[in-house]
C-alpha positions in Angstrom: 21.2 -9.4 -101.7 21.2 -13.1 -103.2 23.3 -13.7 -106.3 21.4 -13.9 -109.5 20.5 -17.4 -110.7 23.3 -19.2 -113.1 22.1 -19.1 -116.3 23.8 -22.7 -116.9 21.4 -24.0 -114.0 17.8 -23.0 -114.6 16.2 -25.2 -112.2 18.4 -23.9 -109.5 19.5 -27.0 -108.1 23.2 -26.3 -108.1 22.3 -23.1 -106.5 24.5 -22.5 -103.5 21.9 -20.4 -101.8 21.3 -21.4 -97.9 17.4 -20.7 -98.1 15.2 -22.8 -100.2 13.1 -20.8 -102.9 10.3 -21.9 -105.1 11.3 -21.8 -108.9 8.9 -21.3 -111.9 7.0 -24.1 -113.2 8.4 -26.5 -110.3 5.7 -29.2 -109.7 7.3 -31.1 -106.9 6.6 -29.5 -103.7 8.5 -30.9 -100.8 6.5 -33.5 -98.7 6.5 -33.9 -95.0 7.5 -37.0 -93.3 3.9 -38.0 -92.2 2.7 -37.3 -95.9 5.5 -39.6 -97.0 4.5 -42.4 -94.3 0.8 -42.0 -95.2 1.8 -42.5 -99.0 3.9 -45.7 -98.1 1.2 -47.0 -95.8 -1.5 -46.9 -98.7 0.8 -48.1 -101.2 1.8 -51.3 -99.0 -1.8 -52.0 -97.8 -3.3 -51.9 -101.2 -0.5 -54.0 -102.8 -0.5 -56.5 -100.0 -4.1 -56.4 -98.3 -4.3 -60.1 -97.9 -0.9 -62.3 -97.6 -0.2 -65.8 -95.9 3.4 -66.0 -94.4 5.1 -68.8 -93.3 8.0 -68.6 -90.7 9.3 -69.0 -87.3 7.9 -67.1 -84.3 10.4 -64.8 -82.4 10.1 -62.4 -79.6 6.9 -63.5 -78.8 5.0 -61.4 -75.8 1.6 -60.4 -74.9 1.0 -56.9 -73.7 -1.1 -56.1 -70.5 -4.0 -54.6 -73.2 -4.1 -58.1 -74.5 -2.3 -57.4 -77.9 0.1 -60.0 -79.3 3.4 -59.1 -80.6 5.9 -61.1 -82.3 8.5 -61.5 -85.5 8.2 -63.9 -88.3 11.6 -65.0 -89.8 13.0 -67.8 -92.0 16.7 -68.0 -93.3 17.2 -64.7 -94.8 14.6 -62.1 -93.5 12.5 -61.2 -90.6 9.4 -59.1 -90.2 7.5 -58.0 -87.4 3.8 -59.1 -86.6 1.2 -57.8 -84.5 -2.3 -59.5 -83.5 -4.9 -57.3 -82.2 -6.6 -58.5 -78.8 -9.8 -59.8 -80.5 -7.9 -62.0 -82.7 -5.2 -63.1 -80.1 -8.2 -64.4 -78.0 -9.0 -66.9 -80.4 -5.7 -68.6 -80.8 -6.1 -72.3 -80.5 -2.6 -72.9 -79.3 -0.2 -71.1 -77.0 2.2 -69.1 -79.2 6.0 -69.7 -78.1 9.2 -68.9 -79.7 10.5 -71.4 -82.1 7.1 -72.8 -83.4 6.8 -72.5 -87.4 3.2 -71.0 -88.1 1.5 -69.7 -91.1 0.1 -66.1 -90.4 -2.7 -64.5 -92.4 -3.3 -61.1 -92.4 -2.1 -57.7 -94.2 1.0 -55.9 -94.6 1.0 -52.3 -93.2 3.9 -49.6 -92.0 4.5 -48.4 -88.5 5.4 -44.7 -89.1 6.9 -44.3 -85.7 9.8 -46.5 -86.8 9.6 -46.4 -90.4 9.1 -50.2 -90.4 6.6 -52.5 -91.9 4.8 -55.3 -90.3 2.3 -57.8 -90.6 -1.1 -57.2 -88.9 -2.1 -61.1 -88.3 -5.9 -61.9 -88.4 -5.4 -65.6 -87.7 -2.3 -68.0 -87.1 -2.0 -71.7 -87.5 0.8 -74.1 -86.8 2.5 -75.2 -90.1 1.8 -78.8 -90.4 1.5 -81.8 -87.8 5.3 -81.7 -87.1 5.0 -78.2 -85.5 1.8 -79.1 -83.4 3.9 -82.0 -82.2 7.0 -80.0 -81.6 4.4 -77.5 -79.6 3.2 -80.4 -77.6 6.5 -81.7 -76.9 7.8 -78.4 -75.8 4.9 -77.8 -73.5 5.0 -81.4 -72.2 8.7 -81.0 -71.3 7.9 -77.4 -69.7 5.1 -78.7 -67.5 6.9 -81.7 -66.6 9.7 -79.5 -65.1 7.2 -77.7 -63.1 6.5 -81.1 -61.3 3.0 -81.3 -62.4 3.2 -85.0 -63.8 5.0 -86.4 -61.1 3.9 -89.8 -59.8 4.2 -88.7 -55.9 1.4 -86.2 -56.5 -1.1 -89.1 -57.9 -3.9 -89.9 -55.6 -5.7 -93.0 -55.0 -9.4 -93.2 -56.4 -12.1 -93.5 -53.7 -13.4 -97.2 -53.6 -17.1 -96.1 -53.7 -17.7 -92.7 -54.7 -21.3 -91.4 -53.9 -21.3 -88.7 -56.5 -19.1 -88.6 -60.0 -18.5 -85.6 -61.8 -18.5 -85.9 -65.7 -16.8 -83.0 -67.9 -17.7 -83.8 -71.3 -20.1 -82.8 -74.4 -24.0 -83.2 -73.0 -24.7 -84.3 -76.8 -22.0 -86.7 -77.7 -21.7 -90.5 -77.3 -19.7 -90.5 -74.7 -21.8 -89.4 -71.5 -24.4 -92.2 -72.9 -21.5 -94.7 -72.7 -20.2 -93.6 -69.1 -24.0 -93.5 -67.6 -24.9 -97.0 -69.3 -21.9 -98.3 -67.7 -22.4 -97.0 -64.4 -25.8 -98.2 -64.3 -24.8 -101.6 -65.4 -21.9 -101.8 -62.3 -22.9 -99.7 -59.9 -25.7 -96.8 -60.1 -24.3 -93.7 -58.9 -25.6 -90.0 -58.8 -23.6 -88.2 -61.7 -23.4 -84.5 -62.3 -22.7 -83.5 -66.0 -20.9 -80.2 -66.4 -21.5 -79.5 -70.3 -18.6 -78.2 -72.2 -17.0 -77.9 -75.7 -14.6 -80.6 -76.2 -12.9 -79.0 -79.4 -12.6 -75.5 -81.0 -12.1 -72.1 -79.8 -12.8 -71.7 -76.0 -12.9 -75.7 -75.5 -10.1 -75.6 -73.4 -11.2 -72.5 -71.4 -14.5 -74.3 -70.6 -13.1 -77.6 -69.7 -10.7 -75.6 -67.3 -13.4 -73.9 -65.7 -15.6 -77.0 -65.3 -12.7 -78.7 -63.5 -12.2 -75.7 -61.2 -16.0 -75.5 -60.5 -16.3 -79.1 -59.4 -13.2 -78.4 -57.1 -14.8 -75.4 -55.6 -18.0 -77.2 -54.8 -18.2 -77.0 -50.8 -19.5 -79.9 -49.1 -22.8 -80.1 -47.6 -23.6 -77.4 -50.3 -26.9 -77.5 -52.6 -24.8 -78.8 -55.0 -23.3 -82.4 -53.9 -19.7 -82.2 -53.9 -18.2 -85.0 -56.4 -15.9 -87.6 -55.0 -14.1 -88.2 -58.4 -14.1 -86.1 -61.6 -14.1 -88.0 -65.0 -12.7 -85.5 -68.0 -14.0 -87.6 -71.1 -13.9 -87.1 -74.9 -14.1 -89.6 -77.9 -11.4 -90.1 -80.3 -10.1 -87.7 -83.2 -6.9 -86.4 -84.6 -4.6 -84.5 -82.8 -6.1 -81.1 -83.9 -9.5 -82.6 -82.5 -7.9 -83.3 -79.1 -5.7 -80.4 -78.7 -7.9 -78.7 -76.2 -6.9 -81.3 -73.6 -3.3 -80.1 -74.5 -3.7 -76.7 -73.7 -1.9 -75.5 -70.2 -4.9 -74.2 -68.8 -6.5 -77.5 -68.9 -3.5 -79.4 -67.6 -3.2 -76.8 -64.7 -6.6 -77.2 -63.9 -6.5 -81.0 -63.5 -3.1 -80.8 -61.7 -4.7 -78.4 -59.1 -7.9 -80.1 -58.5 -8.8 -81.1 -55.1 -10.7 -84.0 -56.2 -9.1 -87.1 -57.8 -9.5 -87.1 -61.6 -9.7 -89.7 -64.4 -8.7 -88.6 -68.0 -10.7 -90.2 -70.7 -9.6 -88.5 -74.0 -9.8 -90.1 -77.1 -8.9 -94.0 -77.4 -6.1 -96.1 -76.1 -4.0 -94.8 -78.8 -4.8 -91.2 -78.0 -2.6 -89.5 -75.4 -3.0 -85.9 -74.2 -1.2 -83.7 -71.6 -4.1 -84.2 -69.5 -3.6 -87.7 -69.2 -0.3 -86.9 -67.7 -1.8 -84.6 -65.2 -4.7 -86.8 -64.1 -4.5 -89.2 -61.1 -5.7 -92.1 -63.3 -5.7 -92.2 -67.4 -8.3 -94.5 -68.8 -7.9 -95.7 -72.2 -11.5 -95.1 -72.9 -14.8 -93.1 -71.3 -16.2 -96.6 -70.8 -13.0 -98.0 -68.9 -13.0 -94.8 -67.1 -16.7 -95.5 -65.5 -15.2 -99.2 -64.8 -12.5 -97.6 -62.8 -14.9 -95.2 -60.9 -17.1 -97.9 -59.4 -16.8 -101.5 -58.5 -19.4 -104.2 -59.7 -22.3 -104.1 -57.5 -22.8 -107.8 -57.8 -19.4 -108.4 -56.8 -19.7 -106.3 -53.9 -22.8 -108.2 -52.8 -21.3 -111.5 -53.4 -18.2 -110.6 -51.4 -20.2 -109.3 -48.6 -22.2 -112.2 -48.2 -19.2 -114.7 -48.3 -17.5 -112.3 -45.6 -20.7 -112.3 -43.3 -20.9 -116.2 -43.7 -16.9 -116.2 -42.8 -17.8 -113.8 -39.9 -20.7 -116.1 -38.5 -18.2 -119.3 -38.8 -15.7 -117.3 -37.0 -18.1 -116.3 -34.4 -19.9 -119.9 -33.9 -16.6 -121.6 -34.0 -15.3 -120.5 -30.7 -18.7 -121.5 -29.4 -18.4 -124.8 -30.6 -15.1 -125.3 -29.5 -16.0 -124.2 -26.3 -18.8 -126.6 -26.1 -16.7 -129.7 -26.8 -14.3 -128.4 -24.5 -16.7 -128.0 -21.6 -18.4 -131.3 -22.1 -15.0 -133.2 -22.3 -14.1 -131.6 -18.7 -17.8 -132.5 -17.6 -17.2 -136.0 -18.4 -13.7 -135.8 -16.6 -15.0 -134.2 -13.1 -16.1 -136.7 -10.2 -19.8 -136.8 -9.1 -20.9 -134.5 -6.3 -21.8 -137.1 -4.0 -18.6 -138.7 -4.2 -16.7 -135.4 -3.3 -19.2 -134.8 -0.2 -18.9 -138.4 1.1 -15.6 -137.9 3.2 -16.8 -134.4 4.5 -20.1 -136.2 5.6 -18.3 -139.0 7.4 -15.9 -136.6 9.2 -19.3 -134.5 10.2 -21.0 -137.8 11.7 -17.8 -138.5 13.7 -17.4 -134.8 14.8 -21.1 -134.8 15.9 -20.7 -138.2 17.9 -17.6 -136.8 19.4 -19.5 -133.6 20.4 -22.3 -135.6 22.2 -19.9 -137.6 24.4 -17.8 -134.5 25.2 -20.9 -132.7 26.4 -22.1 -135.8 28.7 -18.4 -135.9 30.3 -18.4 -132.1 30.8 -21.8 -132.3 32.4 -21.1 -135.2 34.7 -17.7 -133.3 35.7 -19.8 -130.4 36.7 -22.2 -132.4 38.8 -19.1 -133.8 40.5 -17.4 -130.1 41.5 -20.8 -128.8 42.4 -21.5 -131.6 45.0 -18.1 -131.4 46.5 -18.8 -127.5 46.7 -22.1 -128.2 48.3 -20.7 -131.0 50.7 -18.2 -127.9 52.2 -20.7 -125.5 52.6 -22.3 -125.6 56.1 -23.8 -123.2 59.0 -20.9 -123.9 61.4 -18.5 -122.6 58.3 -20.6 -119.8 57.6 -21.1 -118.5 61.4 -17.1 -119.0 62.1 -16.4 -116.5 58.9 -19.2 -114.0 60.0 -17.4 -113.9 63.7 -14.2 -113.3 62.2 -15.2 -110.6 59.9 -16.9 -108.8 62.9 -13.8 -109.2 65.0 -11.6 -107.5 62.3 -14.2 -104.8 62.1 -14.1 -104.1 65.9 -10.0 -103.7 65.7 -10.4 -101.0 63.1 -11.2 -98.0 65.2 -11.7 -94.4 63.5 -10.6 -91.4 65.5 -11.1 -87.6 65.0 -7.4 -86.9 64.5 -7.5 -88.7 61.3 -10.0 -86.0 59.9 -8.9 -82.8 61.9 -4.9 -83.3 61.0 -5.6 -83.1 57.1 -8.3 -80.0 57.5 -5.9 -78.1 59.7 -3.0 -78.2 57.2 -5.2 -77.4 54.3 -6.3 -74.0 56.3 -2.9 -73.2 57.1 -1.7 -73.3 53.3 -5.0 -71.4 52.5 -4.2 -68.7 55.0 -0.7 -68.2 53.5 -2.1 -67.7 49.9 -4.6 -65.2 51.2 -1.6 -63.3 52.7 0.4 -63.1 49.4 -2.5 -62.3 47.6 -3.6 -59.2 49.7 0.2 -58.0 49.3 0.3 -58.5 45.5 -3.1 -56.8 45.2 -2.8 -54.0 42.7 -4.9 -51.8 44.8 -3.1 -52.3 47.8 -0.6 -49.3 47.2 -3.3 -47.0 47.2 -3.7 -47.6 50.9 -0.2 -45.9 51.3 -1.0 -42.7 49.1 -0.3 -43.9 45.6 -2.9 -43.7 42.7 -3.5 -45.4 39.5 -3.6 -43.3 36.0 -5.9 -44.8 33.9 -7.0 -43.7 30.0 -10.3 -43.5 28.7 -10.8 -47.3 27.9 -9.7 -48.3 31.6 -6.1 -49.4 30.9 -3.5 -48.4 33.2 -0.8 -46.0 31.9 2.7 -46.7 33.4 5.0 -43.9 31.3 4.3 -39.8 31.2 4.6 -40.3 27.1 1.3 -42.5 26.9 -0.4 -40.2 29.5 0.4 -37.0 27.3 -1.2 -38.2 24.4 -4.6 -38.9 26.0 -7.3 -36.6 25.9 -8.3 -37.5 29.3 -7.4 -39.4 32.2 -8.9 -41.0 35.3 -6.7 -41.0 38.7 -7.8 -43.8 41.1 -7.5 -43.2 44.7 -8.2 -45.5 47.7 -11.5 -43.7 48.1 -12.6 -43.1 44.6 -11.6 -41.8 41.3 -10.9 -38.4 40.0 -11.0 -37.1 36.1 -8.3 -35.0 35.1 -6.8 -33.4 31.7 -3.2 -33.5 31.0 -1.3 -30.3 30.4 1.6 -29.7 27.7 3.9 -27.8 30.6 4.5 -28.0 34.1 3.0 -24.8 36.3 5.4 -23.0 38.6 4.8 -23.6 42.1 2.8 -20.9 43.6 4.7 -18.1 45.7 3.7 -17.5 49.3 2.0 -14.0 49.9 3.8 -11.9 52.4 1.7 -10.8 55.2 1.9 -7.3 56.3 3.8 -6.8 59.7 1.5 -5.2 62.5 3.3 -3.3 65.2 1.8 -3.0 68.6 1.9 0.1 70.1 3.1 0.2 73.7 0.0 0.0 76.2 -2.5 -1.2 73.5 -4.7 -3.9 74.4 -4.7 -7.3 73.1 -4.5 -7.7 69.1 -7.5 -9.7 67.3 -6.1 -12.1 65.0 -6.6 -11.6 61.4 -9.2 -13.7 59.7 -7.6 -14.2 56.6 -4.5 -15.9 57.9 
């Protein structure tokens, strides 16, 4: 049983009991933690429904959901901040640690951690100094990645067939570019319309540069040979879209040479560092992109004239040298005079030699004719007849070779008859042949044949080989016949 209440403490606050009990007239019931958190949340939001805070960003991070979390701090305090996905997408700059900003929103509490925080609706850089600090910080970071290296800059094509322009279609920039191109060298121009300042401008410019880079050669849309990213002059806030990292990376990754023409000569953006060439003005970008057509025509005409002179000059020199050599050459008749004279001399010598040879031939013929007479011919015929009579033919000269040949032929015939393979058949031998007519010389070959042929002197006999050798036949004993005394002659047995 609980002790009675202390009369000196009617409220029971000093009661040492372990279980809380309601007291009469008590108008302060205990609150839950959620109730207290809800009361605090309404109080803070009612009192600080709209605030503008200036501070330095710290712990900046973006969640996968797209929400933006950070902390704002100064020298003496720190407050957490959150910007929901829709507002975070409208930020005009890349929020980083160390930037001084002015955040607009409302204060609220986060019951889960008993903290208060600011829900940021919009965020701006705290002055131009903060903007320049962000610009320098971004420039140093991208330069460290090598996006601004001079070694990756590409040369512009000398005479592009198609030029892509990324700019606003309603501004004076595109008119200046088209007018300058028409004056210098009319070229096919493709304009990709984009916003050049404000929310979403950086994303549109980056998408346009990547779109030109993705155009395939030979497709329905001609692929540009050079891309011009252009905008007129303005303040640093107006040109800030061309300092965004998305634009810088798109220009650096573009596979087409890019000319940056943002602002006037004194304006510099990070897009200028990433581009292959920087033009001080959009008009200067058009001048960089194409040459002057009249200058090209004059240059071509001059080159054609020089080419003609270069071609004709060797011909002219050749003609001059040929004429000089012709003047130095002797006349054709002068060259042929010695040969003509020699030909006349040889002709005369040939005529005299033929006459002399004919005369000598006639002399030899006359001498030979003088030596030919009937008595000489008769004497020669008589001598030939005498030699023929002395050469008598006898039959022994013919019979002796024939007899020697017959003897050799008889000897060969006797040897052939002795070596003939069928000669042993006359002495009782036989030749064993297989079914193909081949002579067999051993028993193993004969045993493997299904049929054999035995050739004798007077013919052949077919035989079948057997595996064993049959025993020789035994003689049949003859019954003895005894002759009785006095019997007559015994008749011979018909089966013996």
